[in-house]
C-alpha positions in Angstrom: -78.1 5.7 30.6 -76.1 3.2 28.7 -72.9 4.3 30.5 -74.6 4.0 33.8 -75.8 0.5 32.9 -72.3 -0.5 31.9 -70.9 0.8 35.2 -73.5 -1.2 37.2 -72.7 -4.3 35.3 -69.0 -3.8 35.9 -69.6 -3.3 39.6 -71.7 -6.4 39.8 -69.1 -8.5 38.0 -66.3 -7.1 40.3 -68.4 -8.0 43.4 -69.1 -11.5 42.2 -65.4 -12.1 41.4 -64.4 -10.8 44.8 -66.8 -13.1 46.5 -65.6 -16.0 44.5 -62.0 -15.3 45.5 -62.9 -14.9 49.1 -64.9 -18.2 49.1 -62.1 -19.9 47.3 -59.7 -18.7 50.0 -62.1 -20.0 52.6 -61.4 -23.4 51.1 -58.2 -23.7 53.2 -58.8 -20.9 55.8 -59.7 -21.7 59.4 -59.5 -20.3 62.8 -57.6 -22.6 65.1 -60.2 -22.6 67.9 -57.8 -23.4 70.7 -54.9 -21.4 72.2 -51.4 -22.5 71.2 -49.3 -24.3 73.8 -45.5 -23.8 74.1 -43.3 -26.7 75.2 -39.6 -26.4 76.3 -37.2 -29.3 76.0 -38.0 -32.0 78.5 -41.7 -31.0 79.0 -44.1 -34.0 79.3 -46.2 -34.7 76.2 -49.2 -36.9 77.1 -50.8 -38.8 74.3 -54.6 -39.3 74.5 -56.5 -42.2 72.9 -59.8 -41.9 71.0 -62.3 -44.4 69.7 -61.5 -47.4 67.4 -63.1 -46.9 64.0 -63.8 -49.0 61.0 -65.2 -48.2 57.5 -66.5 -51.8 57.3 -68.8 -51.7 60.3 -69.3 -47.9 61.1 -69.5 -48.9 64.7 -66.9 -47.1 66.9 -65.6 -48.7 70.1 -63.6 -47.4 73.1 -59.9 -47.9 72.9 -59.9 -49.9 76.1 -62.6 -52.2 74.8 -59.5 -54.1 73.6 -56.9 -55.3 76.2 -54.4 -52.6 75.4 -51.9 -51.3 77.9 -53.6 -49.1 80.5 -52.4 -46.3 82.6 -52.7 -46.5 86.4 -56.0 -44.7 86.3 -58.1 -44.2 83.2 -59.4 -40.6 83.0 -62.1 -39.5 80.5 -61.6 -36.1 78.9 -64.4 -33.6 78.9 -66.4 -33.7 75.7 -68.8 -31.4 74.0 -72.2 -32.5 72.7 -71.0 -32.9 69.2 -68.1 -35.2 70.3 -70.5 -37.4 72.3 -72.9 -37.7 69.3 -69.9 -38.6 67.0 -69.0 -41.5 69.3 -65.7 -39.9 70.5 -64.3 -41.4 73.7 -61.1 -39.5 74.5 -59.1 -40.9 77.4 -55.5 -40.8 78.8 -52.9 -43.4 77.8 -49.6 -44.8 79.0 -47.8 -43.2 76.1 -45.9 -40.2 77.5 -43.0 -38.4 75.7 -40.5 -35.8 76.7 -40.4 -32.8 74.4 -37.4 -33.0 71.9 -36.0 -36.0 73.6 -35.9 -39.1 71.3 -36.9 -42.4 72.9 -36.1 -45.8 71.4 -37.9 -49.0 72.0 -39.7 -48.0 75.2 -41.6 -50.9 76.7 -45.2 -49.9 77.5 -46.4 -53.2 78.9 -46.4 -57.0 78.5 -49.7 -59.0 78.3 -50.7 -62.6 77.8 -53.8 -63.1 75.8 -56.6 -65.4 76.8 -59.0 -67.0 74.3 -61.6 -64.2 74.7 -59.1 -61.4 74.2 -57.5 -63.1 71.2 -60.9 -63.4 69.7 -61.7 -59.7 70.2 -58.4 -58.7 68.6 -59.0 -61.0 65.6 -62.5 -59.6 65.1 -61.2 -56.0 65.1 -58.4 -56.9 62.7 -60.9 -58.7 60.4 -63.1 -55.6 60.4 -60.1 -53.4 59.7 -60.4 -51.2 62.8 -58.0 -48.3 63.2 -56.6 -46.9 66.5 -57.0 -43.1 66.9 -54.7 -41.0 69.1 -54.4 -37.3 69.9 -51.4 -35.2 70.9 -51.8 -31.5 71.6 -55.3 -31.6 69.9 -53.7 -33.0 66.7 -55.0 -36.4 65.5 -52.5 -39.1 64.8 -52.0 -39.9 61.1 -50.2 -42.4 59.0 -48.5 -40.8 56.0 -48.4 -42.6 52.7 -47.7 -41.8 49.1 -50.2 -42.5 46.4 -48.8 -43.5 43.0 -50.8 -40.8 41.2 -49.7 -38.0 43.4 -46.5 -36.2 44.3 -47.5 -35.1 47.8 -48.1 -37.3 50.9 -51.6 -38.3 51.8 -52.7 -38.8 55.5 -55.0 -41.5 57.0 -56.6 -41.2 60.4 -55.0 -43.5 62.9 -53.3 -46.9 62.3 -54.8 -50.4 61.8 -55.1 -52.6 64.9 -53.3 -55.3 63.0 -53.2 -57.1 59.7 -54.2 -60.5 58.3 -52.0 -62.5 56.0 -49.4 -65.2 55.5 -45.7 -65.3 56.3 -42.8 -67.7 56.2 -44.2 -69.6 53.3 -47.3 -70.7 55.2 -50.6 -71.1 53.3 -52.8 -70.5 56.3 -53.7 -66.8 57.0 -52.9 -65.6 60.5 -53.8 -62.5 62.5 -50.9 -60.1 63.5 -51.1 -57.1 65.8 -49.3 -53.8 65.5 -47.5 -53.8 68.8 -44.5 -51.5 67.9 -45.2 -47.9 67.1 -42.7 -45.4 65.6 -44.0 -41.9 66.4 -42.8 -38.8 64.7 -43.6 -35.5 66.5 -43.0 -32.4 64.3 -42.5 -29.1 66.0 -41.9 -25.4 65.1 -39.2 -23.7 67.2 -39.2 -20.1 68.4 -35.6 -19.0 68.1 -36.1 -16.2 70.5 -37.4 -18.2 73.5 -36.3 -21.8 72.5 -39.8 -22.9 73.1 -41.6 -25.0 70.5 -45.1 -25.8 69.3 -46.3 -29.1 68.0 -47.3 -29.0 64.3 -47.5 -32.7 63.4 -48.1 -36.1 64.9 -47.4 -39.2 62.7 -46.9 -42.9 63.2 -45.6 -46.0 61.4 -46.9 -49.2 62.9 -45.1 -52.5 63.0 -45.9 -56.1 64.1 -42.9 -57.5 66.0 -42.5 -60.7 67.9 -40.3 -59.3 70.6 -37.7 -61.6 72.3 -35.7 -61.2 75.5 -33.2 -63.1 77.6 -34.0 -64.6 81.0 -37.1 -63.9 83.1 -39.2 -60.8 82.6 -38.6 -57.9 85.0 -38.2 -54.1 84.9 -34.6 -54.4 83.7 -35.2 -56.9 80.9 -33.6 -55.9 77.7 -35.3 -56.8 74.4 -33.0 -58.6 72.0 -35.3 -57.5 69.1 -34.5 -53.9 69.7 -31.2 -52.0 69.1 -31.5 -48.4 70.6 -28.4 -47.3 68.8 -29.5 -48.4 65.3 -31.3 -46.1 62.9 -34.2 -48.5 62.8 -34.6 -49.8 66.3 -36.6 -52.9 65.4 -33.9 -55.3 64.2 -35.9 -58.5 63.5 -39.3 -57.5 62.3 -39.3 -60.5 59.9 -41.2 -62.3 62.7 -44.5 -60.5 63.2 -46.5 -60.8 66.5 -49.2 -63.4 66.0 -52.6 -63.1 67.8 -53.5 -66.4 69.5 -54.6 -67.7 72.9 -51.9 -67.7 75.5 -49.6 -65.7 73.3 -47.4 -63.1 75.0 -47.4 -59.6 73.5 -45.0 -56.9 74.3 -46.0 -53.3 73.4 -43.2 -50.9 72.5 -42.7 -47.6 70.9 -40.1 -45.2 69.5 -40.5 -41.4 69.3 -38.4 -39.0 67.3 -38.8 -35.2 67.0 -38.4 -33.3 63.7 -38.2 -29.5 63.4 -40.6 -28.2 60.9 -41.0 -24.9 58.9 -44.7 -25.2 59.3 -46.1 -22.6 61.8 -48.6 -23.5 64.5 -51.4 -21.5 62.8 -51.0 -23.6 59.6 -50.5 -27.0 61.2 -53.9 -28.2 60.0 -53.2 -27.3 56.4 -51.6 -30.7 55.6 -54.6 -32.5 57.1 -57.1 -30.4 55.2 -55.3 -30.4 51.9 -57.7 -31.6 49.2 -56.1 -32.9 46.0 -59.4 -32.8 44.1 -59.9 -29.1 43.7 -60.3 -29.5 40.0 -63.3 -31.8 40.5 -64.9 -29.3 42.8 -64.5 -26.5 40.3 -65.9 -28.8 37.6 -68.9 -29.4 39.8 -69.3 -25.6 40.3 -69.0 -24.9 36.6 -71.4 -27.7 35.7 -74.0 -26.4 38.2 -73.6 -22.8 37.0 -74.4 -24.0 33.5 -77.6 -25.5 34.9 -78.4 -22.2 36.6 -77.7 -20.1 33.5 -80.0 -22.4 31.5 -82.8 -22.1 34.0 -82.2 -18.4 34.4 -82.6 -18.0 30.7 -85.9 -19.8 30.8 -87.2 -17.7 33.7 -86.1 -14.6 31.9 -87.9 -15.6 28.7 -91.1 -16.2 30.7 -90.8 -13.0 32.7 -89.7 -10.6 30.0 -91.3 -12.0 26.8 -94.2 -14.3 27.4 -95.4 -13.0 30.7 -95.3 -9.3 30.0 -96.8 -9.9 26.5 -99.6 -11.8 28.1 -100.2 -9.1 30.7 -100.3 -6.4 28.1 -102.7 -8.5 26.0 -105.0 -9.3 28.9 -105.1 -5.7 30.1 -106.1 -4.5 26.6 -109.0 -6.9 26.3 -112.2 -5.0 26.3 -115.0 -6.8 24.5 -116.8 -9.8 25.9 -115.9 -11.8 22.8 -112.2 -11.2 23.3 -112.6 -12.0 27.0 -114.1 -15.4 26.1 -111.1 -16.2 23.9 -108.7 -15.8 26.8 -106.5 -18.9 27.4 -103.6 -19.5 29.8 -102.8 -18.7 33.4 -105.2 -15.7 33.8 -108.2 -17.9 33.5 -107.5 -19.5 36.9 -107.1 -16.1 38.7 -110.2 -16.9 40.7 -108.9 -20.2 42.0 -105.1 -19.8 42.1 -105.1 -18.6 45.7 -107.7 -21.1 47.0 -106.3 -22.8 50.1 -105.0 -26.3 49.3 -106.1 -29.5 50.9 -104.2 -30.4 54.1 -103.2 -26.7 54.3 -102.2 -27.3 58.0 -99.6 -29.9 57.0 -98.2 -27.5 54.3 -97.8 -24.8 56.9 -96.0 -27.1 59.2 -93.6 -28.3 56.5 -92.9 -24.7 55.3 -92.2 -23.5 58.8 -89.9 -26.5 59.4 -88.1 -25.7 56.1 -87.5 -22.1 57.2 -86.0 -23.4 60.4 -83.8 -25.8 58.6 -82.8 -23.2 56.0 -81.8 -20.8 58.7 -79.7 -23.4 60.4 -77.9 -24.4 57.2 -77.3 -20.8 56.1 -75.8 -19.6 59.3 -73.7 -22.8 59.7 -72.4 -22.5 56.1 -71.4 -18.8 56.7 -69.6 -19.5 59.9 -67.8 -22.6 58.5 -66.8 -20.8 55.3 -65.4 -17.9 57.4 -63.3 -20.5 59.4 -65.1 -20.3 62.7 -65.9 -24.1 62.8 -62.4 -25.4 62.5 -61.7 -29.1 62.8 -59.4 -28.5 65.7 -62.6 -27.7 67.7 -63.6 -31.3 67.6 -67.4 -31.8 67.5 -67.9 -28.0 67.0 -69.7 -28.3 63.7 -72.3 -30.8 65.0 -72.8 -28.8 68.3 -73.3 -25.6 66.3 -75.8 -27.2 64.0 -77.8 -28.6 66.9 -77.9 -25.3 68.8 -78.8 -23.3 65.7 -81.6 -25.7 64.9 -83.0 -25.2 68.4 -82.8 -21.4 68.3 -84.2 -21.2 64.7 -87.5 -22.5 66.1 -88.7 -19.0 66.4 -88.6 -18.6 62.6 -90.4 -21.9 62.1 -93.3 -20.7 64.3 -93.4 -17.3 62.6 -93.4 -18.7 59.1 -96.0 -21.4 59.7 -98.3 -19.0 61.6 -98.2 -16.4 58.8 -99.1 -18.9 56.2 -101.8 -20.5 58.4 -103.5 -17.1 59.0 -103.4 -16.4 55.2 -105.3 -19.7 54.8 -108.0 -18.3 57.2 -106.9 -20.6 60.0 -107.9 -19.8 63.5 -106.4 -22.5 65.8 -102.8 -21.1 65.9 -101.9 -23.2 69.0 -102.7 -26.4 67.2 -100.5 -25.5 64.2 -97.7 -24.4 66.6 -97.7 -27.8 68.3 -97.5 -29.6 65.0 -94.6 -27.4 63.9 -92.8 -27.9 67.1 -93.2 -31.7 67.3 -93.8 -33.2 63.8 -90.5 -33.0 62.0 -88.2 -33.3 65.2 -90.5 -36.1 66.4 -90.0 -38.2 63.3 -86.3 -37.6 63.3 -86.0 -38.4 67.0 -88.0 -41.7 66.6 -85.7 -42.9 63.7 -82.6 -41.8 65.7 -83.9 -43.6 68.8 -84.3 -46.9 66.9 -80.8 -46.5 65.3 -79.3 -45.7 68.7 -80.9 -48.8 70.2 -79.2 -50.9 67.5 -75.9 -49.3 68.2 -76.4 -49.9 71.9 -77.1 -53.6 71.2 -73.7 -53.8 69.5 -72.1 -52.4 72.7 -70.5 -49.6 70.6 -69.3 -46.3 72.0 -71.2 -44.7 69.2 -74.4 -45.2 71.2 -75.6 -41.9 72.6 -75.6 -42.2 76.5 -78.9 -41.8 78.4 -77.7 -38.6 79.9 -77.0 -37.1 76.5 -80.5 -38.2 75.3 -82.0 -36.3 78.2 -80.0 -33.2 77.2 -81.3 -33.5 73.6 -84.9 -33.7 74.9 -84.3 -30.7 77.2 -83.0 -28.7 74.3 -86.1 -29.6 72.3 -88.7 -29.1 74.9 -87.0 -26.4 77.0 -85.8 -24.1 74.2 -87.0 -25.1 70.7 -90.7 -25.6 71.6 -91.1 -22.3 73.5 -89.3 -20.4 70.7 -91.7 -22.0 68.2 -94.6 -20.7 70.3 -93.0 -17.2 70.5 -92.6 -17.0 66.8 -96.1 -18.4 66.1 -97.6 -15.8 68.5 -95.8 -12.9 66.8 -96.7 -14.2 63.3 -100.3 -14.7 64.1 -100.7 -11.2 65.5 -99.5 -9.8 62.2 -102.2 -8.8 59.7 -103.0 -11.7 57.3 -101.3 -11.7 54.0 -103.8 -10.6 51.4 -104.3 -12.3 48.0 -103.8 -10.0 45.0 -107.0 -11.3 43.5 -110.3 -12.5 44.9 -111.0 -16.2 45.1 -114.3 -17.5 43.5 -116.7 -19.3 45.8 -117.2 -22.3 43.4 -113.9 -24.1 42.3 -113.2 -24.1 38.6 -113.0 -27.4 36.9 -109.5 -28.4 35.8 -109.4 -29.5 32.1 -107.7 -32.8 31.2 -104.0 -32.4 31.2 -101.4 -33.5 28.7 -99.3 -36.5 29.8 -96.2 -34.4 30.4 -98.2 -32.2 32.8 -99.2 -35.1 34.9 -98.4 -34.1 38.6 -96.4 -37.3 39.3 -94.3 -36.9 36.1 -93.6 -33.2 36.5 -92.7 -33.5 40.2 -90.2 -36.3 39.4 -88.7 -34.2 36.5 -88.5 -31.1 38.8 -86.1 -32.8 41.2 -83.5 -33.9 38.7 -81.8 -30.5 38.2 -81.5 -29.5 41.9 -80.0 -32.9 42.6 -77.7 -32.5 39.6 -76.4 -29.2 41.1 -75.2 -31.0 44.3 -74.4 -34.6 43.4 -70.6 -34.2 42.8 -70.2 -32.4 46.2 -72.5 -35.0 47.7 -69.9 -37.7 46.8 -67.2 -35.9 48.8 -69.5 -35.4 51.8 -70.5 -39.1 51.8 -66.8 -40.0 51.5 -65.9 -37.8 54.5 -68.7 -39.2 56.7 -68.5 -42.9 55.8 -64.8 -43.3 54.9 -63.6 -41.1 57.8 -61.8 -38.5 55.8 -61.4 -34.8 56.5 -63.9 -32.4 54.8 -63.2 -28.8 55.1 -64.0 -27.1 51.8 -66.9 -25.1 53.0 -66.1 -22.4 50.5 -67.0 -24.8 47.7 -70.0 -26.1 49.7 -71.4 -22.6 50.2 -71.2 -21.9 46.5 -73.0 -25.2 45.8 -75.6 -24.3 48.4 -76.3 -21.0 46.7 -76.5 -22.7 43.3 -78.9 -25.3 44.8 -81.1 -22.5 46.2 -81.3 -20.7 42.8 -81.9 -24.0 40.9 -84.7 -25.0 43.2 -86.4 -21.6 42.8 -86.0 -21.4 39.1 -87.1 -25.0 38.2 -90.2 -24.6 40.4 -91.1 -21.2 38.8 -90.8 -22.6 35.3 -92.9 -25.7 36.0 -95.4 -23.7 37.9 -95.9 -21.4 35.0 -96.4 -24.3 32.6 -98.9 -25.7 35.1 -100.9 -22.5 35.3 -100.9 -22.1 31.5 -102.6 -25.6 31.5 -105.3 -24.1 33.7 -104.3 -26.3 36.6 -104.3 -24.0 39.7 -103.4 -26.7 42.3 -99.9 -25.4 42.7 -99.4 -25.1 46.5 -98.3 -28.7 47.3 -97.0 -29.3 43.8 -94.5 -26.4 44.1 -93.2 -27.9 47.4 -93.0 -31.4 46.0 -91.4 -30.4 42.7 -88.1 -29.2 44.2 -88.5 -31.5 47.2 -88.4 -34.5 45.0 -84.6 -34.0 44.6 -84.5 -35.8 48.0 -85.6 -39.0 46.3 -82.6 -38.8 44.0 -80.4 -38.1 46.9 -81.5 -41.2 48.7 -81.2 -43.3 45.5 -77.7 -42.0 45.0 -76.9 -42.9 48.7 -78.0 -46.4 47.9 -75.8 -46.5 44.8 -72.9 -45.2 46.9 -73.5 -47.9 49.5 -73.2 -50.8 46.9 -70.4 -49.3 44.9 -68.1 -47.5 47.3 -68.6 -49.1 50.7 -67.6 -52.6 51.9 -70.0 -52.8 54.9 -70.3 -56.3 56.1 -72.7 -56.3 59.1 -76.5 -56.1 58.6 -76.7 -53.7 61.6 -74.2 -51.4 59.9 -76.3 -51.4 56.7 -79.4 -50.5 58.6 -77.5 -47.7 60.3 -76.3 -46.3 56.9 -79.7 -46.3 55.3 -81.3 -45.0 58.5 -79.0 -42.0 58.7 -79.3 -41.4 54.9 -83.1 -41.5 55.4 -82.8 -38.7 58.0 -80.5 -36.7 55.7 -82.8 -37.2 52.7 -85.9 -36.2 54.7 -84.2 -33.0 55.9 -83.1 -32.3 52.3 -86.7 -32.7 51.2 -87.9 -30.2 53.7 -85.2 -27.7 52.8 -85.5 -27.9 49.0 -89.3 -28.1 49.1 -89.5 -24.9 51.2 -87.2 -23.1 48.8 -89.4 -24.1 45.8 -92.6 -23.2 47.6 -91.5 -19.7 48.4 -90.2 -19.1 44.9 -93.5 -20.1 43.5 -95.4 -18.2 46.1 -93.5 -15.0 45.1 -94.0 -15.7 41.4 -97.8 -16.2 41.5 -98.3 -13.1 43.6 -96.2 -11.1 41.2 -97.9 -12.1 38.0 -101.5 -11.9 39.3 -100.9 -8.5 41.0 -99.8 -7.2 37.6 -103.0 -8.0 35.8 -106.3 -6.0 35.8 -109.1 -8.2 37.0 -112.7 -6.9 36.5 
């Protein structure tokens, strides 16, 4: 038997190590999501423009909201639901290259600013807006070298301009980046001579271009030397932004052959230099899990089974009267809680949210939601949320019937509308604020209609289907009978006060995720790539285990204190971690972000409120089901006369 036990342990360890290796590999693994495109020498490469973004305002704007050079006809690219919700506005541009043919100092257009246009440029420069472009589905990046790192780091897009002094002047001026030096990297197929694009980089300059004579199609810029290695020859004079100032937009493009293959072209974008911090987070969280697992094991293997044996051996009335602990409340522990309808709704919603997160995590960790499929992650989450409605209805109906409820349609409507309704109301207010700022981040009316149709047309009917199936199932039977008269709860010690124990219970689940939370917030609010779903999936599993174990431990202590009101308390114990998440989000706002506009601050806290509320529902449901399983297990193991 000992040999068999050792073999089983060895197999378990091997499986765990294999999973860890696979998940770690998923850290950098992705499926491209789009088919590769081959280009031969001379093929046209059309650059697309995307939204203008700023970490200071968090309000995206369309590229052509500024008076940039326009093509003859502006054409919007087809966008998926996720792209629209992200505020992406992808359009064509006048920047057109020829594959593997270098171009030097090409003039795009010449404009003369009026007072309004100069003011708009100055505002965008002041708020540090960045221009985003796309070539062959690759985002434009600016490479730079950090002093503490050997490898290059990439930033999305380039700044509209800069603010500063020059030529010994004390007054600060605004300067626009009007000359762009593009670098297109390609991987060549020696057999066919075709090539695939694997990189798209830019170096922006501010240049006050000069020319001789009157402006026409044949005018030559004296500030450009097409034969020089650096085409801009007099960049000491930057292009100032002022009323009635003439601005000439130009660009260079060079092509570099690269050893990087098309399938690996996103690796440089997704490279994370902070792997050690993520592993530290994992190890730190695993220590918490091991500590809690030890406590649960002590309860289950030592205290609990000893208590069950003792209770089962009690025979005399005198001994029975001396009973203390969790068995004394067996006649009340499964008494339906107050506001049981609301608990059913929140548990059902939590099941729906858990299903959405789990499936999304699995697909993302396996590489199916690659960043090349722009907006794919958000689209997948929305659709999964809608289709998981069937599980929400089923879970809430099963619990409702166990509580002897009879109005299943009423509970179904609450499940279908309460949580989504609250989120939609907050989202609608935030969207109205964005709309008031004339930002492209505002969700169009047509998209709002699509969201409502997904909710009412798919999610709500599926909730009804799940609820109907769940309510037709036999009711879940309690392992012990419930007394008709509720037992009086004795006075509790200060540390068993519900408010105190609930707040304590949320600390460890939050502690399991807060390091990863930092990277997620940085990705969202500082517009950086996040594609380490292998780490995130591990953290999610650790969160799940931590929520379950801390709730079981505190639930056991509560029952030992003869307090049988565990239903809501189990939900709130692990769910209170959402409070710490929101407090951390506030800390992040004041220490890491430099948001200047009041509207942007409202948007930040509004979206973080939505995220914290969803986190509350998720963690609360995990804790509830863990406690539900635990109480049924221990009370079904005891002989009750």
